[in-house]
C-alpha positions in Angstrom: 15.2 -7.0 12.6 14.6 -10.9 12.9 13.7 -13.2 15.6 13.7 -16.9 16.0 10.9 -18.7 17.1 12.9 -20.7 19.7 14.2 -17.2 21.1 10.6 -15.8 21.4 9.4 -19.1 23.2 12.0 -18.6 25.9 9.9 -15.3 27.0 7.1 -16.9 27.2 6.4 -15.2 31.0 7.1 -11.5 29.5 7.0 -10.5 25.9 9.8 -9.2 24.0 9.4 -5.3 23.7 10.4 -3.6 21.0 11.0 0.2 20.9 13.4 1.4 18.4 14.4 3.2 15.1 15.1 1.2 12.0 16.3 2.4 8.7 14.9 0.4 5.7 16.1 2.5 2.9 18.5 0.0 1.5 15.6 -2.8 1.6 13.2 -0.1 -0.5 15.8 0.5 -3.0 15.9 -3.1 -3.8 12.6 -4.3 -3.8 10.2 -1.4 -4.0 11.9 1.3 -5.6 9.5 1.6 -8.2 6.5 2.4 -5.8 8.6 4.1 -2.8 11.2 7.0 -3.6 12.7 6.8 -0.2 11.8 5.8 3.0 13.1 7.9 6.6 13.9 6.4 9.8 10.8 4.4 11.4 10.2 4.4 15.1 8.7 0.8 16.2 6.9 0.5 19.4 5.4 -2.9 20.2 5.9 -6.4 21.3 6.4 -10.1 20.3 4.6 -12.7 22.4 4.6 -16.3 23.0 0.7 -17.6 23.0 -0.1 -20.6 24.9 -0.2 -22.7 21.8 3.0 -21.5 20.8 1.9 -19.3 18.3 3.7 -16.0 18.2 1.8 -12.5 18.2 3.4 -9.5 16.8 2.1 -6.1 17.6 3.6 -2.9 16.4 2.9 0.8 16.0 5.3 2.0 13.2 5.6 5.7 12.6 7.7 7.9 10.1 7.7 9.3 6.7 7.8 7.7 3.1 8.3 9.8 -0.1 6.0 8.4 -3.2 5.7 9.4 -6.7 2.6 11.9 -7.4 0.1 9.5 -9.4 -0.4 12.6 -11.9 3.2 13.9 -12.4 5.4 11.7 -10.5 6.7 14.5 -8.5 7.9 13.5 -5.1 5.1 13.6 -2.5 6.1 13.0 1.6 3.5 11.1 3.1 3.3 10.2 7.2 3.4 6.7 8.2 1.3 5.8 11.0 0.5 2.1 10.8 -0.7 -0.6 13.7 0.0 -3.9 12.7 -1.4 -7.2 14.6 -0.2 -10.4 13.3 -0.2 -13.9 14.5 2.4 -16.6 13.3 1.5 -20.3 13.3 3.8 -23.5 12.8 1.5 -25.6 10.9 -1.3 -25.4 8.3 -3.8 -27.0 10.6 -3.6 -23.8 13.0 -4.7 -21.5 10.5 -8.0 -22.8 10.4 -8.6 -21.9 13.9 -8.7 -18.1 13.0 -11.3 -16.0 11.5 -11.0 -15.0 7.8 -10.4 -11.3 8.7 -7.1 -11.8 11.0 -3.9 -11.5 10.0 -2.5 -15.1 10.4 0.4 -16.2 8.7 2.6 -19.7 8.3 5.9 -19.0 9.9 8.7 -19.9 7.5 12.0 -21.5 8.8 11.3 -20.6 12.5 12.2 -17.0 11.9 9.8 -13.5 11.9 11.8 -11.0 9.7 10.1 -7.6 11.0 11.6 -5.9 8.5 9.8 -7.8 5.7 6.4 -7.3 7.6 6.6 -3.6 7.9 7.9 -3.2 4.3 5.0 -5.5 3.0 2.7 -3.7 5.1 3.7 -0.2 4.3 3.4 -0.8 0.7 0.0 -2.4 0.7 -1.3 0.7 3.0 -0.2 3.4 0.4 -2.9 5.0 -1.2 -3.3 4.4 -5.0 -4.1 8.2 -5.7 -1.2 10.5 -4.6 -1.2 14.1 -5.3 1.3 17.1 -4.5 -0.4 20.1 -2.7 -0.3 22.1 -5.8 -2.2 19.3 -7.8 -4.8 18.8 -5.2 -5.5 22.5 -4.9 -5.5 23.5 -8.6 -6.8 20.3 -10.0 -4.0 20.5 -12.8 -3.5 17.7 -15.1 -0.2 17.1 -17.5 -0.5 18.3 -20.9 2.0 18.1 -23.9 2.0 18.6 -27.5 -1.4 17.6 -29.0 -2.6 15.9 -25.8 -4.1 16.6 -22.5 -5.0 14.5 -19.5 -8.6 15.0 -18.1 -10.6 13.9 -15.2 -12.9 11.2 -15.3 -15.9 13.8 -14.8 -14.6 16.1 -17.6 -14.3 12.9 -19.9 -18.0 11.7 -19.0 -19.5 15.1 -19.8 -17.4 15.6 -22.9 -18.8 12.0 -24.0 -22.3 13.1 -23.5 -22.0 16.6 -25.5 -20.2 15.0 -28.2 -22.8 13.3 -30.7 -20.9 10.5 -32.2 -20.4 10.8 -36.0 -22.8 9.5 -38.4 -21.9 6.5 -40.5 -21.6 7.8 -44.0 -23.7 5.0 -45.4 -26.6 6.2 -43.4 -26.5 9.9 -44.3 -29.0 10.0 -46.9 -31.4 8.3 -44.5 -30.8 11.0 -42.0 -32.1 13.6 -44.6 -35.2 11.4 -45.0 -37.4 13.3 -42.5 -36.3 16.8 -43.5 -38.6 16.7 -46.7 
């Protein structure tokens, strides 16, 4: 879904209302297949408004469901999507300086706002870094294999404290010096 800047500016008195379902699975497969396994239909509710200084404000609520790989076993995990987006688009770099650092303000390229790209980029940025299946979260299971095992950071720190580092063979005789 794309909106041209001149078309948005024509609706200066009343905003363009967005209330529809979109399917971005093809775009996900093309750009983010390593991060997102599948993306169901997303429901968008919001508006696109032309501001007094010809900047454009996009406010959206995006809801749906995304399937991502588990960070432990790569098993598919379904997560709910519920994002609120509020972005402002300006036409010149000088306008960027008028906003606070914590505001989402972007330079409008080619006088077109690509809402699909905005949603995908915000969705990927909002995904958690650690995703576990329900069984992995409940049982605290880690993958194992032939001669190897994944352990938690806490278990690693405990094992590191308990394990005394091996003594350098050149210093073994000095270690026995105080035994006499």
